[in-house]
Residue, then its C-alpha position, 0 to 999 in steps of 0.5 A: x500500500x502506497x502513500x496517498x493524498x486525501x483530497x483537500x488534505x495536502x501533500x504527504x511529507x515523509x522524511x528520515x535522518x540517520x544521525x552521524x554525529x552528536x550535533x543538533x539537526x533539523x529536518x528543514x532549514x526553511x519554514x515548512x508548516x506540517x499537520x498531523x505529525x508522527x515522529x518515530x525514533x529508532x536505533x537509539x534515544x534522541x533529544x528534541x527541542x529548539x535551536x537553543x536547547x534539545x532536552x526533551x528525551x524520546x526513547x528508542x522505538x517511541x513516537x512523538x506527535x504534533x497536531x501542527x508545527x513549523x518543522x524547521x523550528x524542531x531540533x534533535x540530537x543523540x541522547x547519548x554521545x556517539x550512539x546514533x539514532x534515526x528519526x522518521x517523520x510522517x505528516x501532511x504539508x499545510 
C-alpha cells in the first residue's frame, strides 16, 4: 500500500535522518508548516527541542506527535554521545 493524498488534505511529507554525529539537526532549514505529525525514533534515544536547547528525551522505538508545527523550528540530537539514532517523520504539508 502506497502513500496517498486525501483530497483537500495536502501533500504527504515523509522524511528520515540517520544521525552521524552528536550535533543538533533539523529536518528543514526553511519554514515548512506540517499537520498531523508522527515522529518515530529508532536505533537509539534522541533529544528534541529548539535551536537553543534539545532536552526533551524520546526513547528508542517511541513516537512523538504534533497536531501542527513549523518543522524547521524542531531540533534533535543523540541522547547519548556517539550512539546514533534515526528519526522518521510522517505528516501532511499545510
